[in-house]
mmCIF file of the N, C-alpha and C atoms, coordinates in Angstrom:
data_MODEL
# 
_entry.id   MODEL 
# 
loop_
_atom_site.group_PDB 
_atom_site.id 
_atom_site.type_symbol 
_atom_site.label_atom_id 
_atom_site.label_alt_id 
_atom_site.label_comp_id 
_atom_site.label_asym_id 
_atom_site.label_entity_id 
_atom_site.label_seq_id 
_atom_site.pdbx_PDB_ins_code 
_atom_site.Cartn_x 
_atom_site.Cartn_y 
_atom_site.Cartn_z 
_atom_site.occupancy 
_atom_site.B_iso_or_equiv 
_atom_site.pdbx_formal_charge 
_atom_site.auth_seq_id 
_atom_site.auth_comp_id 
_atom_site.auth_asym_id 
_atom_site.auth_atom_id 
_atom_site.pdbx_PDB_model_num 
ATOM 1   N N  . MET A 1 1  ? 56.608 124.027 81.316 1.00 0.00 ? 1  MET A N  1 
ATOM 2   C CA . MET A 1 1  ? 56.094 123.495 80.113 1.00 0.00 ? 1  MET A CA 1 
ATOM 3   C C  . MET A 1 1  ? 55.305 124.638 79.455 1.00 0.00 ? 1  MET A C  1 
ATOM 4   N N  . VAL A 1 2  ? 55.455 124.830 78.173 1.00 0.00 ? 2  VAL A N  1 
ATOM 5   C CA . VAL A 1 2  ? 54.790 125.872 77.430 1.00 0.00 ? 2  VAL A CA 1 
ATOM 6   C C  . VAL A 1 2  ? 53.340 125.405 77.181 1.00 0.00 ? 2  VAL A C  1 
ATOM 7   N N  . LYS A 1 3  ? 52.385 126.359 77.302 1.00 0.00 ? 3  LYS A N  1 
ATOM 8   C CA . LYS A 1 3  ? 51.003 126.045 77.078 1.00 0.00 ? 3  LYS A CA 1 
ATOM 9   C C  . LYS A 1 3  ? 50.603 126.115 75.621 1.00 0.00 ? 3  LYS A C  1 
ATOM 10  N N  . ILE A 1 4  ? 49.658 125.302 75.222 1.00 0.00 ? 4  ILE A N  1 
ATOM 11  C CA . ILE A 1 4  ? 49.251 125.331 73.822 1.00 0.00 ? 4  ILE A CA 1 
ATOM 12  C C  . ILE A 1 4  ? 48.700 126.692 73.454 1.00 0.00 ? 4  ILE A C  1 
ATOM 13  N N  . SER A 1 5  ? 48.076 127.460 74.414 1.00 0.00 ? 5  SER A N  1 
ATOM 14  C CA . SER A 1 5  ? 47.568 128.745 74.116 1.00 0.00 ? 5  SER A CA 1 
ATOM 15  C C  . SER A 1 5  ? 48.706 129.696 73.734 1.00 0.00 ? 5  SER A C  1 
ATOM 16  N N  . GLU A 1 6  ? 49.830 129.597 74.369 1.00 0.00 ? 6  GLU A N  1 
ATOM 17  C CA . GLU A 1 6  ? 50.987 130.447 74.068 1.00 0.00 ? 6  GLU A CA 1 
ATOM 18  C C  . GLU A 1 6  ? 51.526 130.135 72.641 1.00 0.00 ? 6  GLU A C  1 
ATOM 19  N N  . ARG A 1 7  ? 51.600 128.838 72.400 1.00 0.00 ? 7  ARG A N  1 
ATOM 20  C CA . ARG A 1 7  ? 52.101 128.434 71.063 1.00 0.00 ? 7  ARG A CA 1 
ATOM 21  C C  . ARG A 1 7  ? 51.175 128.900 69.932 1.00 0.00 ? 7  ARG A C  1 
ATOM 22  N N  . LEU A 1 8  ? 49.882 128.769 70.135 1.00 0.00 ? 8  LEU A N  1 
ATOM 23  C CA . LEU A 1 8  ? 48.931 129.175 69.145 1.00 0.00 ? 8  LEU A CA 1 
ATOM 24  C C  . LEU A 1 8  ? 49.025 130.691 68.873 1.00 0.00 ? 8  LEU A C  1 
ATOM 25  N N  . ARG A 1 9  ? 49.072 131.463 69.913 1.00 0.00 ? 9  ARG A N  1 
ATOM 26  C CA . ARG A 1 9  ? 49.223 132.889 69.782 1.00 0.00 ? 9  ARG A CA 1 
ATOM 27  C C  . ARG A 1 9  ? 50.491 133.319 69.042 1.00 0.00 ? 9  ARG A C  1 
ATOM 28  N N  . ALA A 1 10 ? 51.626 132.721 69.448 1.00 0.00 ? 10 ALA A N  1 
ATOM 29  C CA . ALA A 1 10 ? 52.850 133.034 68.794 1.00 0.00 ? 10 ALA A CA 1 
ATOM 30  C C  . ALA A 1 10 ? 52.846 132.660 67.289 1.00 0.00 ? 10 ALA A C  1 
ATOM 31  N N  . LEU A 1 11 ? 52.292 131.504 67.029 1.00 0.00 ? 11 LEU A N  1 
ATOM 32  C CA . LEU A 1 11 ? 52.245 131.047 65.583 1.00 0.00 ? 11 LEU A CA 1 
ATOM 33  C C  . LEU A 1 11 ? 51.372 131.924 64.767 1.00 0.00 ? 11 LEU A C  1 
ATOM 34  N N  . ARG A 1 12 ? 50.233 132.309 65.307 1.00 0.00 ? 12 ARG A N  1 
ATOM 35  C CA . ARG A 1 12 ? 49.327 133.194 64.582 1.00 0.00 ? 12 ARG A CA 1 
ATOM 36  C C  . ARG A 1 12 ? 49.994 134.541 64.312 1.00 0.00 ? 12 ARG A C  1 
ATOM 37  N N  . LYS A 1 13 ? 50.634 135.088 65.316 1.00 0.00 ? 13 LYS A N  1 
ATOM 38  C CA . LYS A 1 13 ? 51.272 136.385 65.145 1.00 0.00 ? 13 LYS A CA 1 
ATOM 39  C C  . LYS A 1 13 ? 52.431 136.307 64.107 1.00 0.00 ? 13 LYS A C  1 
ATOM 40  N N  . GLU A 1 14 ? 53.178 135.159 64.078 1.00 0.00 ? 14 GLU A N  1 
ATOM 41  C CA . GLU A 1 14 ? 54.175 134.990 63.043 1.00 0.00 ? 14 GLU A CA 1 
ATOM 42  C C  . GLU A 1 14 ? 53.587 135.082 61.673 1.00 0.00 ? 14 GLU A C  1 
ATOM 43  N N  . LYS A 1 15 ? 52.392 134.616 61.483 1.00 0.00 ? 15 LYS A N  1 
ATOM 44  C CA . LYS A 1 15 ? 51.687 134.622 60.189 1.00 0.00 ? 15 LYS A CA 1 
ATOM 45  C C  . LYS A 1 15 ? 51.075 136.028 59.978 1.00 0.00 ? 15 LYS A C  1 
ATOM 46  N N  . LYS A 1 16 ? 51.081 136.861 60.972 1.00 0.00 ? 16 LYS A N  1 
ATOM 47  C CA . LYS A 1 16 ? 50.475 138.199 60.907 1.00 0.00 ? 16 LYS A CA 1 
ATOM 48  C C  . LYS A 1 16 ? 48.959 138.129 60.561 1.00 0.00 ? 16 LYS A C  1 
ATOM 49  N N  . MET A 1 17 ? 48.304 137.233 61.326 1.00 0.00 ? 17 MET A N  1 
ATOM 50  C CA . MET A 1 17 ? 46.925 137.005 61.154 1.00 0.00 ? 17 MET A CA 1 
ATOM 51  C C  . MET A 1 17 ? 46.115 137.375 62.392 1.00 0.00 ? 17 MET A C  1 
ATOM 52  N N  . ARG A 1 18 ? 44.872 137.727 62.243 1.00 0.00 ? 18 ARG A N  1 
ATOM 53  C CA . ARG A 1 18 ? 43.992 138.000 63.337 1.00 0.00 ? 18 ARG A CA 1 
ATOM 54  C C  . ARG A 1 18 ? 43.300 136.647 63.755 1.00 0.00 ? 18 ARG A C  1 
ATOM 55  N N  . GLN A 1 19 ? 42.801 136.633 64.912 1.00 0.00 ? 19 GLN A N  1 
ATOM 56  C CA . GLN A 1 19 ? 42.107 135.429 65.397 1.00 0.00 ? 19 GLN A CA 1 
ATOM 57  C C  . GLN A 1 19 ? 40.959 135.098 64.487 1.00 0.00 ? 19 GLN A C  1 
ATOM 58  N N  . ALA A 1 20 ? 40.232 136.119 64.007 1.00 0.00 ? 20 ALA A N  1 
ATOM 59  C CA . ALA A 1 20 ? 39.123 135.901 63.152 1.00 0.00 ? 20 ALA A CA 1 
ATOM 60  C C  . ALA A 1 20 ? 39.559 135.282 61.805 1.00 0.00 ? 20 ALA A C  1 
ATOM 61  N N  . ASP A 1 21 ? 40.720 135.651 61.259 1.00 0.00 ? 21 ASP A N  1 
ATOM 62  C CA . ASP A 1 21 ? 41.235 135.074 60.079 1.00 0.00 ? 21 ASP A CA 1 
ATOM 63  C C  . ASP A 1 21 ? 41.467 133.631 60.162 1.00 0.00 ? 21 ASP A C  1 
ATOM 64  N N  . VAL A 1 22 ? 42.144 133.239 61.260 1.00 0.00 ? 22 VAL A N  1 
ATOM 65  C CA . VAL A 1 22 ? 42.454 131.868 61.546 1.00 0.00 ? 22 VAL A CA 1 
ATOM 66  C C  . VAL A 1 22 ? 41.152 131.025 61.723 1.00 0.00 ? 22 VAL A C  1 
ATOM 67  N N  . ALA A 1 23 ? 40.218 131.532 62.499 1.00 0.00 ? 23 ALA A N  1 
ATOM 68  C CA . ALA A 1 23 ? 38.912 130.804 62.757 1.00 0.00 ? 23 ALA A CA 1 
ATOM 69  C C  . ALA A 1 23 ? 38.243 130.603 61.435 1.00 0.00 ? 23 ALA A C  1 
ATOM 70  N N  . LYS A 1 24 ? 38.194 131.645 60.617 1.00 0.00 ? 24 LYS A N  1 
ATOM 71  C CA . LYS A 1 24 ? 37.519 131.505 59.280 1.00 0.00 ? 24 LYS A CA 1 
ATOM 72  C C  . LYS A 1 24 ? 38.158 130.423 58.417 1.00 0.00 ? 24 LYS A C  1 
ATOM 73  N N  . LEU A 1 25 ? 39.486 130.458 58.346 1.00 0.00 ? 25 LEU A N  1 
ATOM 74  C CA . LEU A 1 25 ? 40.148 129.473 57.494 1.00 0.00 ? 25 LEU A CA 1 
ATOM 75  C C  . LEU A 1 25 ? 40.017 128.017 58.028 1.00 0.00 ? 25 LEU A C  1 
ATOM 76  N N  . LEU A 1 26 ? 39.818 127.874 59.399 1.00 0.00 ? 26 LEU A N  1 
ATOM 77  C CA . LEU A 1 26 ? 39.667 126.572 59.956 1.00 0.00 ? 26 LEU A CA 1 
ATOM 78  C C  . LEU A 1 26 ? 38.228 126.114 60.027 1.00 0.00 ? 26 LEU A C  1 
ATOM 79  N N  . GLY A 1 27 ? 37.332 127.062 59.714 1.00 0.00 ? 27 GLY A N  1 
ATOM 80  C CA . GLY A 1 27 ? 35.865 126.716 59.745 1.00 0.00 ? 27 GLY A CA 1 
ATOM 81  C C  . GLY A 1 27 ? 35.318 126.574 61.091 1.00 0.00 ? 27 GLY A C  1 
ATOM 82  N N  . ILE A 1 28 ? 35.867 127.361 62.058 1.00 0.00 ? 28 ILE A N  1 
ATOM 83  C CA . ILE A 1 28 ? 35.348 127.345 63.427 1.00 0.00 ? 28 ILE A CA 1 
ATOM 84  C C  . ILE A 1 28 ? 34.925 128.771 63.820 1.00 0.00 ? 28 ILE A C  1 
ATOM 85  N N  . GLY A 1 29 ? 34.242 128.882 64.892 1.00 0.00 ? 29 GLY A N  1 
ATOM 86  C CA . GLY A 1 29 ? 33.801 130.221 65.374 1.00 0.00 ? 29 GLY A CA 1 
ATOM 87  C C  . GLY A 1 29 ? 34.966 131.015 65.935 1.00 0.00 ? 29 GLY A C  1 
ATOM 88  N N  . VAL A 1 30 ? 34.910 132.313 65.837 1.00 0.00 ? 30 VAL A N  1 
ATOM 89  C CA . VAL A 1 30 ? 35.947 133.131 66.366 1.00 0.00 ? 30 VAL A CA 1 
ATOM 90  C C  . VAL A 1 30 ? 36.102 132.913 67.815 1.00 0.00 ? 30 VAL A C  1 
ATOM 91  N N  . ARG A 1 31 ? 35.018 132.867 68.546 1.00 0.00 ? 31 ARG A N  1 
ATOM 92  C CA . ARG A 1 31 ? 35.078 132.674 70.037 1.00 0.00 ? 31 ARG A CA 1 
ATOM 93  C C  . ARG A 1 31 ? 35.745 131.317 70.384 1.00 0.00 ? 31 ARG A C  1 
ATOM 94  N N  . THR A 1 32 ? 35.436 130.314 69.586 1.00 0.00 ? 32 THR A N  1 
ATOM 95  C CA . THR A 1 32 ? 36.083 129.045 69.813 1.00 0.00 ? 32 THR A CA 1 
ATOM 96  C C  . THR A 1 32 ? 37.564 129.151 69.800 1.00 0.00 ? 32 THR A C  1 
ATOM 97  N N  . TYR A 1 33 ? 38.055 129.809 68.711 1.00 0.00 ? 33 TYR A N  1 
ATOM 98  C CA . TYR A 1 33 ? 39.504 130.012 68.603 1.00 0.00 ? 33 TYR A CA 1 
ATOM 99  C C  . TYR A 1 33 ? 40.057 130.898 69.707 1.00 0.00 ? 33 TYR A C  1 
ATOM 100 N N  . GLN A 1 34 ? 39.321 131.927 70.135 1.00 0.00 ? 34 GLN A N  1 
ATOM 101 C CA . GLN A 1 34 ? 39.757 132.783 71.205 1.00 0.00 ? 34 GLN A CA 1 
ATOM 102 C C  . GLN A 1 34 ? 39.881 131.995 72.448 1.00 0.00 ? 34 GLN A C  1 
ATOM 103 N N  . TYR A 1 35 ? 38.937 131.037 72.688 1.00 0.00 ? 35 TYR A N  1 
ATOM 104 C CA . TYR A 1 35 ? 39.071 130.173 73.872 1.00 0.00 ? 35 TYR A CA 1 
ATOM 105 C C  . TYR A 1 35 ? 40.386 129.403 73.836 1.00 0.00 ? 35 TYR A C  1 
ATOM 106 N N  . TYR A 1 36 ? 40.795 128.891 72.714 1.00 0.00 ? 36 TYR A N  1 
ATOM 107 C CA . TYR A 1 36 ? 42.011 128.146 72.596 1.00 0.00 ? 36 TYR A CA 1 
ATOM 108 C C  . TYR A 1 36 ? 43.207 129.024 72.995 1.00 0.00 ? 36 TYR A C  1 
ATOM 109 N N  . GLU A 1 37 ? 43.274 130.241 72.475 1.00 0.00 ? 37 GLU A N  1 
ATOM 110 C CA . GLU A 1 37 ? 44.364 131.153 72.752 1.00 0.00 ? 37 GLU A CA 1 
ATOM 111 C C  . GLU A 1 37 ? 44.338 131.686 74.162 1.00 0.00 ? 37 GLU A C  1 
ATOM 112 N N  . SER A 1 38 ? 43.255 131.730 74.800 1.00 0.00 ? 38 SER A N  1 
ATOM 113 C CA . SER A 1 38 ? 43.121 132.218 76.197 1.00 0.00 ? 38 SER A CA 1 
ATOM 114 C C  . SER A 1 38 ? 43.235 131.118 77.235 1.00 0.00 ? 38 SER A C  1 
ATOM 115 N N  . ASP A 1 39 ? 43.331 129.893 76.758 1.00 0.00 ? 39 ASP A N  1 
ATOM 116 C CA . ASP A 1 39 ? 43.480 128.713 77.623 1.00 0.00 ? 39 ASP A CA 1 
ATOM 117 C C  . ASP A 1 39 ? 42.203 128.453 78.413 1.00 0.00 ? 39 ASP A C  1 
ATOM 118 N N  . GLU A 1 40 ? 41.105 128.947 77.927 1.00 0.00 ? 40 GLU A N  1 
ATOM 119 C CA . GLU A 1 40 ? 39.809 128.634 78.564 1.00 0.00 ? 40 GLU A CA 1 
ATOM 120 C C  . GLU A 1 40 ? 39.279 127.292 78.180 1.00 0.00 ? 40 GLU A C  1 
ATOM 121 N N  . HIS A 1 41 ? 39.591 126.872 76.954 1.00 0.00 ? 41 HIS A N  1 
ATOM 122 C CA . HIS A 1 41 ? 39.268 125.529 76.453 1.00 0.00 ? 41 HIS A CA 1 
ATOM 123 C C  . HIS A 1 41 ? 40.497 125.014 75.667 1.00 0.00 ? 41 HIS A C  1 
ATOM 124 N N  . ARG A 1 42 ? 40.528 123.664 75.596 1.00 0.00 ? 42 ARG A N  1 
ATOM 125 C CA . ARG A 1 42 ? 41.613 123.092 74.854 1.00 0.00 ? 42 ARG A CA 1 
ATOM 126 C C  . ARG A 1 42 ? 40.938 122.322 73.646 1.00 0.00 ? 42 ARG A C  1 
ATOM 127 N N  . PRO A 1 43 ? 41.661 122.378 72.489 1.00 0.00 ? 43 PRO A N  1 
ATOM 128 C CA . PRO A 1 43 ? 41.078 121.685 71.365 1.00 0.00 ? 43 PRO A CA 1 
ATOM 129 C C  . PRO A 1 43 ? 41.090 120.170 71.567 1.00 0.00 ? 43 PRO A C  1 
ATOM 130 N N  . ASP A 1 44 ? 40.069 119.474 70.952 1.00 0.00 ? 44 ASP A N  1 
ATOM 131 C CA . ASP A 1 44 ? 40.111 118.061 71.019 1.00 0.00 ? 44 ASP A CA 1 
ATOM 132 C C  . ASP A 1 44 ? 41.171 117.572 70.101 1.00 0.00 ? 44 ASP A C  1 
ATOM 133 N N  . TYR A 1 45 ? 41.406 116.257 70.060 1.00 0.00 ? 45 TYR A N  1 
ATOM 134 C CA . TYR A 1 45 ? 42.552 115.741 69.326 1.00 0.00 ? 45 TYR A CA 1 
ATOM 135 C C  . TYR A 1 45 ? 42.451 115.974 67.826 1.00 0.00 ? 45 TYR A C  1 
ATOM 136 N N  . GLU A 1 46 ? 41.159 115.911 67.318 1.00 0.00 ? 46 GLU A N  1 
ATOM 137 C CA . GLU A 1 46 ? 41.010 116.179 65.879 1.00 0.00 ? 46 GLU A CA 1 
ATOM 138 C C  . GLU A 1 46 ? 41.326 117.624 65.520 1.00 0.00 ? 46 GLU A C  1 
ATOM 139 N N  . MET A 1 47 ? 40.946 118.556 66.340 1.00 0.00 ? 47 MET A N  1 
ATOM 140 C CA . MET A 1 47 ? 41.240 119.983 66.109 1.00 0.00 ? 47 MET A CA 1 
ATOM 141 C C  . MET A 1 47 ? 42.698 120.225 66.322 1.00 0.00 ? 47 MET A C  1 
ATOM 142 N N  . LEU A 1 48 ? 43.323 119.488 67.256 1.00 0.00 ? 48 LEU A N  1 
ATOM 143 C CA . LEU A 1 48 ? 44.744 119.654 67.476 1.00 0.00 ? 48 LEU A CA 1 
ATOM 144 C C  . LEU A 1 48 ? 45.560 119.366 66.193 1.00 0.00 ? 48 LEU A C  1 
ATOM 145 N N  . ILE A 1 49 ? 45.137 118.273 65.521 1.00 0.00 ? 49 ILE A N  1 
ATOM 146 C CA . ILE A 1 49 ? 45.785 117.899 64.265 1.00 0.00 ? 49 ILE A CA 1 
ATOM 147 C C  . ILE A 1 49 ? 45.516 118.968 63.202 1.00 0.00 ? 49 ILE A C  1 
ATOM 148 N N  . VAL A 1 50 ? 44.301 119.435 63.110 1.00 0.00 ? 50 VAL A N  1 
ATOM 149 C CA . VAL A 1 50 ? 43.987 120.485 62.161 1.00 0.00 ? 50 VAL A CA 1 
ATOM 150 C C  . VAL A 1 50 ? 44.899 121.777 62.411 1.00 0.00 ? 50 VAL A C  1 
ATOM 151 N N  . LEU A 1 51 ? 44.969 122.149 63.691 1.00 0.00 ? 51 LEU A N  1 
ATOM 152 C CA . LEU A 1 51 ? 45.814 123.327 64.064 1.00 0.00 ? 51 LEU A CA 1 
ATOM 153 C C  . LEU A 1 51 ? 47.299 123.052 63.648 1.00 0.00 ? 51 LEU A C  1 
ATOM 154 N N  . ALA A 1 52 ? 47.813 121.924 63.992 1.00 0.00 ? 52 ALA A N  1 
ATOM 155 C CA . ALA A 1 52 ? 49.177 121.572 63.683 1.00 0.00 ? 52 ALA A CA 1 
ATOM 156 C C  . ALA A 1 52 ? 49.450 121.655 62.164 1.00 0.00 ? 52 ALA A C  1 
ATOM 157 N N  . ASP A 1 53 ? 48.526 121.080 61.410 1.00 0.00 ? 53 ASP A N  1 
ATOM 158 C CA . ASP A 1 53 ? 48.692 121.125 59.948 1.00 0.00 ? 53 ASP A CA 1 
ATOM 159 C C  . ASP A 1 53 ? 48.616 122.547 59.402 1.00 0.00 ? 53 ASP A C  1 
ATOM 160 N N  . PHE A 1 54 ? 47.705 123.334 59.950 1.00 0.00 ? 54 PHE A N  1 
ATOM 161 C CA . PHE A 1 54 ? 47.508 124.694 59.500 1.00 0.00 ? 54 PHE A CA 1 
ATOM 162 C C  . PHE A 1 54 ? 48.744 125.517 59.748 1.00 0.00 ? 54 PHE A C  1 
ATOM 163 N N  . PHE A 1 55 ? 49.347 125.358 60.938 1.00 0.00 ? 55 PHE A N  1 
ATOM 164 C CA . PHE A 1 55 ? 50.590 126.135 61.266 1.00 0.00 ? 55 PHE A CA 1 
ATOM 165 C C  . PHE A 1 55 ? 51.834 125.455 60.815 1.00 0.00 ? 55 PHE A C  1 
ATOM 166 N N  . GLY A 1 56 ? 51.759 124.263 60.301 1.00 0.00 ? 56 GLY A N  1 
ATOM 167 C CA . GLY A 1 56 ? 52.965 123.552 59.800 1.00 0.00 ? 56 GLY A CA 1 
ATOM 168 C C  . GLY A 1 56 ? 53.901 123.134 60.904 1.00 0.00 ? 56 GLY A C  1 
ATOM 169 N N  . VAL A 1 57 ? 53.336 122.717 61.989 1.00 0.00 ? 57 VAL A N  1 
ATOM 170 C CA . VAL A 1 57 ? 54.145 122.273 63.134 1.00 0.00 ? 57 VAL A CA 1 
ATOM 171 C C  . VAL A 1 57 ? 53.581 120.867 63.569 1.00 0.00 ? 57 VAL A C  1 
ATOM 172 N N  . SER A 1 58 ? 54.378 120.211 64.428 1.00 0.00 ? 58 SER A N  1 
ATOM 173 C CA . SER A 1 58 ? 53.902 118.913 64.977 1.00 0.00 ? 58 SER A CA 1 
ATOM 174 C C  . SER A 1 58 ? 52.965 119.145 66.154 1.00 0.00 ? 58 SER A C  1 
ATOM 175 N N  . THR A 1 59 ? 52.165 118.160 66.457 1.00 0.00 ? 59 THR A N  1 
ATOM 176 C CA . THR A 1 59 ? 51.260 118.213 67.568 1.00 0.00 ? 59 THR A CA 1 
ATOM 177 C C  . THR A 1 59 ? 52.087 118.298 68.863 1.00 0.00 ? 59 THR A C  1 
ATOM 178 N N  . ASP A 1 60 ? 53.187 117.653 68.925 1.00 0.00 ? 60 ASP A N  1 
ATOM 179 C CA . ASP A 1 60 ? 54.122 117.689 70.083 1.00 0.00 ? 60 ASP A CA 1 
ATOM 180 C C  . ASP A 1 60 ? 54.537 119.131 70.309 1.00 0.00 ? 60 ASP A C  1 
ATOM 181 N N  . TYR A 1 61 ? 54.845 119.854 69.238 1.00 0.00 ? 61 TYR A N  1 
ATOM 182 C CA . TYR A 1 61 ? 55.249 121.271 69.403 1.00 0.00 ? 61 TYR A CA 1 
ATOM 183 C C  . TYR A 1 61 ? 54.131 122.062 70.006 1.00 0.00 ? 61 TYR A C  1 
ATOM 184 N N  . LEU A 1 62 ? 52.931 121.844 69.458 1.00 0.00 ? 62 LEU A N  1 
ATOM 185 C CA . LEU A 1 62 ? 51.757 122.658 70.000 1.00 0.00 ? 62 LEU A CA 1 
ATOM 186 C C  . LEU A 1 62 ? 51.544 122.294 71.497 1.00 0.00 ? 62 LEU A C  1 
ATOM 187 N N  . LEU A 1 63 ? 51.745 121.087 71.846 1.00 0.00 ? 63 LEU A N  1 
ATOM 188 C CA . LEU A 1 63 ? 51.457 120.660 73.241 1.00 0.00 ? 63 LEU A CA 1 
ATOM 189 C C  . LEU A 1 63 ? 52.610 120.971 74.184 1.00 0.00 ? 63 LEU A C  1 
ATOM 190 N N  . GLY A 1 64 ? 53.746 121.556 73.664 1.00 0.00 ? 64 GLY A N  1 
ATOM 191 C CA . GLY A 1 64 ? 54.838 121.920 74.483 1.00 0.00 ? 64 GLY A CA 1 
ATOM 192 C C  . GLY A 1 64 ? 55.763 120.731 74.854 1.00 0.00 ? 64 GLY A C  1 
ATOM 193 N N  . ARG A 1 65 ? 55.617 119.660 74.161 1.00 0.00 ? 65 ARG A N  1 
ATOM 194 C CA . ARG A 1 65 ? 56.348 118.463 74.393 1.00 0.00 ? 65 ARG A CA 1 
ATOM 195 C C  . ARG A 1 65 ? 57.668 118.454 73.654 1.00 0.00 ? 65 ARG A C  1 
ATOM 196 N N  . SER A 1 66 ? 57.799 119.339 72.728 1.00 0.00 ? 66 SER A N  1 
ATOM 197 C CA . SER A 1 66 ? 58.988 119.410 71.881 1.00 0.00 ? 66 SER A CA 1 
ATOM 198 C C  . SER A 1 66 ? 59.276 120.872 71.484 1.00 0.00 ? 66 SER A C  1 
ATOM 199 N N  . GLU A 1 67 ? 60.497 121.201 71.284 1.00 0.00 ? 67 GLU A N  1 
ATOM 200 C CA . GLU A 1 67 ? 60.878 122.554 70.786 1.00 0.00 ? 67 GLU A CA 1 
ATOM 201 C C  . GLU A 1 67 ? 61.055 122.490 69.241 1.00 0.00 ? 67 GLU A C  1 
ATOM 202 N N  . GLU A 1 68 ? 61.026 121.291 68.744 1.00 0.00 ? 68 GLU A N  1 
ATOM 203 C CA . GLU A 1 68 ? 61.214 121.105 67.332 1.00 0.00 ? 68 GLU A CA 1 
ATOM 204 C C  . GLU A 1 68 ? 59.848 121.228 66.610 1.00 0.00 ? 68 GLU A C  1 
ATOM 205 N N  . ARG A 1 69 ? 59.751 122.172 65.693 1.00 0.00 ? 69 ARG A N  1 
ATOM 206 C CA . ARG A 1 69 ? 58.468 122.394 65.065 1.00 0.00 ? 69 ARG A CA 1 
ATOM 207 C C  . ARG A 1 69 ? 58.147 121.243 64.146 1.00 0.00 ? 69 ARG A C  1 
# 
């Protein structure tokens, strides 16, 4: 099963953005976003929805439960 951290990193790179850019647009700290991408912390369900909306994918895709974005 694919980890959310891997999905987040790949989606961010597709958008050609830095971690700091994503964090700023989401209104969170850079370190918080870095934790998500490094799998040190997982986003709560509210942030999961924000991330899915930001990247234009489903929460199931982020969680690795689906290959369909």
